[in-house]
Backbone as JSON Lines, residues from 0, in Angstrom:
{"i":0,"aa":"X","n":[77.17,106.86,81.2],"ca":[77.63,108.1,80.9],"c":[78.31,108.7,80.89]}
{"i":1,"aa":"X","n":[79.3,109.22,80.33],"ca":[80.79,109.71,80.8],"c":[80.43,110.65,82.06]}
{"i":2,"aa":"X","n":[81.26,110.82,83.07],"ca":[81.07,111.72,84.17],"c":[82.01,112.9,83.26]}
{"i":3,"aa":"X","n":[81.33,114.69,84.51],"ca":[81.53,115.74,83.85],"c":[82.35,116.5,84.76]}
{"i":4,"aa":"X","n":[82.98,117.41,84.66],"ca":[83.45,118.3,85.6],"c":[83.09,119.65,85.63]}
{"i":5,"aa":"X","n":[82.85,120.22,86.56],"ca":[82.49,122.14,86.7],"c":[83.62,122.56,86.2]}
{"i":6,"aa":"X","n":[83.24,124.38,86.02],"ca":[84.84,125.25,85.26],"c":[85.67,125.11,86.77]}
{"i":7,"aa":"X","n":[84.37,125.06,88.18],"ca":[85.69,125.25,89.56],"c":[86.48,123.97,89.64]}
{"i":8,"aa":"X","n":[85.96,122.51,89.44],"ca":[86.32,121.7,89.14],"c":[88.24,121.31,88.34]}
{"i":9,"aa":"X","n":[87.28,121.99,87.35],"ca":[88.62,122.59,86.15],"c":[90.14,123.28,86.64]}
{"i":10,"aa":"X","n":[89.67,124.65,87.59],"ca":[90.51,125.44,87.9],"c":[91.61,124.78,88.77]}
{"i":11,"aa":"X","n":[90.91,124.12,89.49],"ca":[91.54,123.1,90.46],"c":[92.63,122.25,90.16]}
{"i":12,"aa":"X","n":[91.78,121.45,88.97],"ca":[92.7,120.48,87.75],"c":[93.52,120.42,87.15]}
{"i":13,"aa":"X","n":[93.75,121.9,87.17],"ca":[94.89,122.43,85.87],"c":[96.12,122.57,86.66]}
{"i":14,"aa":"X","n":[96.28,122.22,87.64],"ca":[97.02,122.67,88.66],"c":[97.35,121.13,89.19]}
{"i":15,"aa":"X","n":[97.35,120.28,88.26],"ca":[97.23,118.84,88.74],"c":[98.06,118.6,87.1]}
{"i":16,"aa":"X","n":[98.36,117.34,86.98],"ca":[99.24,117.03,86.03],"c":[97.87,116.07,85.15]}
{"i":17,"aa":"X","n":[97.77,116.53,83.78],"ca":[95.96,116.04,83.35],"c":[96.34,116.37,82.07]}
{"i":18,"aa":"X","n":[95.28,116.1,80.95],"ca":[95.84,116.14,79.25],"c":[94.38,117.03,79.32]}
{"i":19,"aa":"X","n":[94.63,118.16,78.74],"ca":[93.12,119.57,78.43],"c":[93.54,119.59,77.49]}
{"i":20,"aa":"X","n":[92.16,119.25,76.56],"ca":[91.84,118.78,74.73],"c":[90.79,119.78,74.48]}
{"i":21,"aa":"X","n":[90.94,120.74,73.92],"ca":[89.87,121.4,73.35],"c":[89.48,120.41,72.0]}
{"i":22,"aa":"X","n":[88.26,119.82,71.94],"ca":[87.41,119.19,71.44],"c":[86.7,119.11,70.15]}
{"i":23,"aa":"X","n":[85.95,121.35,69.9],"ca":[85.14,121.46,69.16],"c":[85.46,121.23,68.4]}
{"i":24,"aa":"X","n":[83.96,121.06,66.88],"ca":[84.26,120.83,65.76],"c":[85.59,122.13,65.26]}
{"i":25,"aa":"X","n":[86.29,121.24,64.19],"ca":[87.02,121.81,62.72],"c":[86.44,123.38,62.72]}
{"i":26,"aa":"X","n":[85.42,123.16,62.6],"ca":[84.66,125.06,61.93],"c":[84.2,125.76,62.75]}
{"i":27,"aa":"X","n":[84.25,125.17,64.29],"ca":[84.42,125.88,65.73],"c":[85.26,126.73,65.99]}
{"i":28,"aa":"X","n":[86.67,125.37,65.91],"ca":[87.37,125.97,66.16],"c":[87.96,126.97,65.27]}
{"i":29,"aa":"X","n":[88.46,126.58,64.35],"ca":[88.98,128.01,62.93],"c":[88.22,129.29,63.14]}
{"i":30,"aa":"X","n":[86.79,129.08,63.7],"ca":[85.91,130.8,63.81],"c":[85.95,131.33,65.18]}
{"i":31,"aa":"X","n":[86.81,130.5,65.72],"ca":[86.74,131.02,67.33],"c":[87.96,130.76,67.72]}
{"i":32,"aa":"X","n":[88.85,130.37,67.31],"ca":[90.5,129.98,68.03],"c":[91.32,130.3,69.35]}
{"i":33,"aa":"X","n":[89.95,130.67,69.71],"ca":[90.53,131.27,71.32],"c":[90.46,129.91,72.1]}
{"i":34,"aa":"X","n":[91.24,129.75,72.97],"ca":[91.34,128.33,73.81],"c":[91.93,128.34,75.56]}
{"i":35,"aa":"X","n":[90.9,127.64,76.11],"ca":[91.98,127.34,77.63],"c":[93.62,127.18,77.38]}
{"i":36,"aa":"X","n":[94.04,128.08,78.49],"ca":[95.17,127.65,77.96],"c":[95.62,126.47,78.61]}
{"i":37,"aa":"X","n":[96.75,126.09,77.93],"ca":[97.22,124.72,77.76],"c":[96.61,123.72,77.41]}
{"i":38,"aa":"X","n":[95.1,124.46,76.87],"ca":[94.63,122.77,76.17],"c":[95.08,123.0,74.49]}
{"i":39,"aa":"X","n":[95.12,121.39,74.34],"ca":[95.46,121.16,72.82],"c":[94.82,120.71,72.33]}
{"i":40,"aa":"X","n":[94.23,121.43,71.03],"ca":[93.31,121.43,69.7],"c":[92.87,119.51,69.25]}
{"i":41,"aa":"X","n":[92.23,118.49,69.5],"ca":[92.19,117.66,69.03],"c":[90.68,117.85,67.89]}
{"i":42,"aa":"X","n":[91.28,117.03,66.54],"ca":[89.71,117.1,65.84],"c":[88.88,116.04,66.52]}
{"i":43,"aa":"X","n":[87.43,116.12,66.57],"ca":[86.63,115.11,67.28],"c":[86.14,114.52,66.48]}
{"i":44,"aa":"X","n":[86.23,114.36,65.06],"ca":[85.81,112.85,63.82],"c":[87.23,112.77,63.52]}
{"i":45,"aa":"X","n":[88.33,112.47,64.45],"ca":[89.46,111.46,64.04],"c":[90.12,110.34,65.38]}
{"i":46,"aa":"X","n":[89.12,111.24,66.47],"ca":[89.28,110.41,68.12],"c":[90.55,109.25,68.13]}
{"i":47,"aa":"X","n":[89.67,108.15,67.59],"ca":[90.11,106.95,66.97],"c":[91.68,107.96,66.56]}
{"i":48,"aa":"X","n":[92.37,107.75,65.98],"ca":[93.55,108.05,65.03],"c":[94.54,108.71,66.47]}
{"i":49,"aa":"X","n":[93.97,109.93,67.36],"ca":[95.23,110.68,68.2],"c":[94.33,110.32,69.63]}
{"i":50,"aa":"X","n":[93.94,109.06,70.15],"ca":[93.47,108.66,71.17],"c":[94.46,108.42,71.62]}
{"i":51,"aa":"X","n":[95.04,106.82,71.36],"ca":[96.15,106.13,71.19],"c":[97.32,106.98,71.83]}
{"i":52,"aa":"X","n":[97.14,107.87,71.82],"ca":[98.28,108.29,72.54],"c":[98.92,109.52,73.17]}
{"i":53,"aa":"X","n":[97.61,109.33,73.78],"ca":[97.53,109.98,74.93],"c":[97.74,108.97,76.52]}
{"i":54,"aa":"X","n":[98.11,109.89,77.4],"ca":[98.85,108.74,78.77],"c":[97.16,108.29,79.4]}
{"i":55,"aa":"X","n":[98.28,106.93,79.81],"ca":[96.84,106.45,80.59],"c":[96.96,106.49,81.73]}
{"i":56,"aa":"X","n":[97.42,107.3,81.89],"ca":[97.66,107.27,84.01],"c":[97.29,108.51,84.35]}
{"i":57,"aa":"X","n":[96.76,109.33,83.49],"ca":[96.18,111.11,84.14],"c":[94.77,110.8,83.72]}
{"i":58,"aa":"X","n":[94.1,112.03,84.55],"ca":[93.26,112.4,83.52],"c":[93.32,113.15,82.67]}
{"i":59,"aa":"X","n":[92.03,112.86,81.66],"ca":[91.82,113.65,80.67],"c":[90.74,114.19,80.28]}
{"i":60,"aa":"X","n":[90.4,115.45,80.32],"ca":[89.56,116.51,80.08],"c":[89.1,117.13,78.8]}
{"i":61,"aa":"X","n":[88.58,116.93,78.1],"ca":[87.67,117.97,76.77],"c":[86.71,118.82,77.24]}
{"i":62,"aa":"X","n":[86.43,119.33,76.13],"ca":[85.24,120.33,76.3],"c":[85.27,120.41,74.61]}
{"i":63,"aa":"X","n":[83.88,121.37,74.85],"ca":[83.67,121.96,73.36],"c":[82.89,123.4,73.63]}
{"i":64,"aa":"X","n":[81.91,123.36,72.83],"ca":[81.64,124.96,72.54],"c":[80.99,125.34,73.91]}
{"i":65,"aa":"X","n":[79.67,124.61,73.89],"ca":[78.76,124.39,75.26],"c":[79.16,122.49,75.58]}
{"i":66,"aa":"X","n":[79.72,121.86,75.65],"ca":[79.36,120.94,76.43],"c":[78.45,119.79,76.77]}
{"i":67,"aa":"X","n":[78.29,119.98,75.26],"ca":[77.35,118.6,74.97],"c":[77.55,117.9,74.22]}
{"i":68,"aa":"X","n":[77.17,117.41,73.21],"ca":[77.08,115.95,72.5],"c":[78.52,115.45,71.87]}
{"i":69,"aa":"X","n":[79.63,116.37,71.36],"ca":[80.28,116.32,70.92],"c":[81.76,116.08,72.3]}
{"i":70,"aa":"X","n":[81.91,117.28,72.97],"ca":[82.75,116.16,74.38],"c":[82.53,115.12,74.71]}
{"i":71,"aa":"X","n":[80.77,115.48,74.69],"ca":[80.24,113.87,75.93],"c":[80.61,112.99,74.83]}
{"i":72,"aa":"X","n":[80.88,112.54,73.46],"ca":[80.88,111.27,72.73],"c":[82.23,111.56,73.08]}
{"i":73,"aa":"X","n":[82.88,112.57,72.47],"ca":[84.8,112.17,73.15],"c":[85.27,111.26,73.92]}
{"i":74,"aa":"X","n":[84.36,112.11,74.59],"ca":[84.78,111.53,76.33],"c":[84.45,110.15,76.07]}
{"i":75,"aa":"X","n":[83.52,109.77,76.08],"ca":[82.81,108.11,75.73],"c":[83.58,107.46,74.7]}
{"i":76,"aa":"X","n":[84.39,107.79,73.9],"ca":[85.3,106.9,72.62],"c":[86.38,107.11,74.24]}
{"i":77,"aa":"X","n":[87.56,107.86,74.74],"ca":[88.31,107.48,75.13],"c":[88.12,106.84,76.39]}
{"i":78,"aa":"X","n":[87.06,106.28,77.31],"ca":[87.03,105.75,77.97],"c":[86.82,104.23,77.59]}
{"i":79,"aa":"X","n":[86.3,103.79,75.9],"ca":[86.41,102.45,75.29],"c":[88.13,102.38,74.65]}
{"i":80,"aa":"X","n":[88.72,103.4,75.18],"ca":[90.17,103.3,74.58],"c":[90.51,103.03,75.9]}
{"i":81,"aa":"X","n":[90.07,103.07,77.25],"ca":[90.81,102.62,78.74],"c":[91.35,104.0,79.42]}
{"i":82,"aa":"X","n":[90.81,105.43,79.0],"ca":[91.59,106.46,79.63],"c":[89.97,106.53,80.52]}
{"i":83,"aa":"X","n":[91.05,106.83,81.06],"ca":[89.68,107.71,82.54],"c":[90.08,109.64,82.29]}
{"i":84,"aa":"X","n":[88.52,110.18,81.96],"ca":[88.38,111.32,80.55],"c":[87.05,111.63,81.2]}
{"i":85,"aa":"X","n":[86.44,113.23,81.45],"ca":[85.48,113.68,81.52],"c":[85.7,114.8,80.74]}
{"i":86,"aa":"X","n":[84.48,115.53,81.02],"ca":[84.11,116.22,79.75],"c":[83.72,117.57,80.57]}
{"i":87,"aa":"X","n":[83.73,119.05,80.25],"ca":[83.41,119.82,80.9],"c":[82.38,120.62,80.76]}
{"i":88,"aa":"X","n":[81.25,120.82,81.69],"ca":[79.5,121.16,81.56],"c":[80.01,122.12,81.15]}
{"i":89,"aa":"X","n":[79.29,123.06,79.94],"ca":[78.87,124.3,80.04],"c":[80.37,124.71,78.73]}
{"i":90,"aa":"X","n":[81.26,123.57,78.68],"ca":[82.44,124.13,78.25],"c":[83.01,124.84,77.93]}
{"i":91,"aa":"X","n":[83.52,125.63,76.36],"ca":[84.54,126.92,76.56],"c":[83.53,127.99,77.17]}
{"i":92,"aa":"X","n":[81.7,127.86,76.62],"ca":[81.62,128.88,76.46],"c":[81.45,129.69,78.05]}
{"i":93,"aa":"X","n":[81.11,128.0,79.17],"ca":[80.99,128.37,80.82],"c":[82.22,129.22,80.84]}
{"i":94,"aa":"X","n":[82.99,128.41,80.07],"ca":[84.5,128.46,81.15],"c":[84.76,130.05,80.75]}
{"i":95,"aa":"X","n":[84.66,131.16,80.16],"ca":[84.81,132.47,79.46],"c":[83.39,132.94,80.02]}
{"i":96,"aa":"X","n":[82.39,132.39,80.25],"ca":[81.19,133.21,81.15],"c":[81.8,133.72,82.95]}
{"i":97,"aa":"X","n":[82.33,132.53,83.5],"ca":[82.95,132.26,84.47],"c":[84.23,133.59,84.83]}
{"i":98,"aa":"X","n":[84.82,134.1,83.73],"ca":[86.23,133.92,84.21],"c":[87.43,133.26,84.01]}
{"i":99,"aa":"X","n":[86.89,132.75,83.09],"ca":[88.53,131.64,82.99],"c":[89.4,132.31,81.95]}
{"i":100,"aa":"X","n":[90.61,132.16,81.56],"ca":[90.95,132.55,80.42],"c":[91.47,132.09,79.65]}
{"i":101,"aa":"X","n":[91.52,132.62,78.79],"ca":[91.76,131.88,77.2],"c":[93.25,132.52,76.18]}
{"i":102,"aa":"X","n":[93.55,132.05,75.62],"ca":[94.58,132.45,74.68],"c":[93.83,133.0,73.66]}
């Protein structure tokens, strides 16, 4: 199973070189397009197409709405591509509930 990080850990990691990806389902993203600053949205249905373009020398953090099956599945797929990836526990919902900034 893929590792996870907490909101507090992500706040610290945002100061480092890392890749932050919003992997909410397209319908969820379009319904609520706010995202964590510096995050880039990637369609979780097409992970295989974009995963090869990610840098392998830095950590990739992914999040979905609530840190459930979508982000875990994407993180697992990224591991299979040879990337170090973790998912955000509680997803965007936990980030917002803990006062994290969104744009």
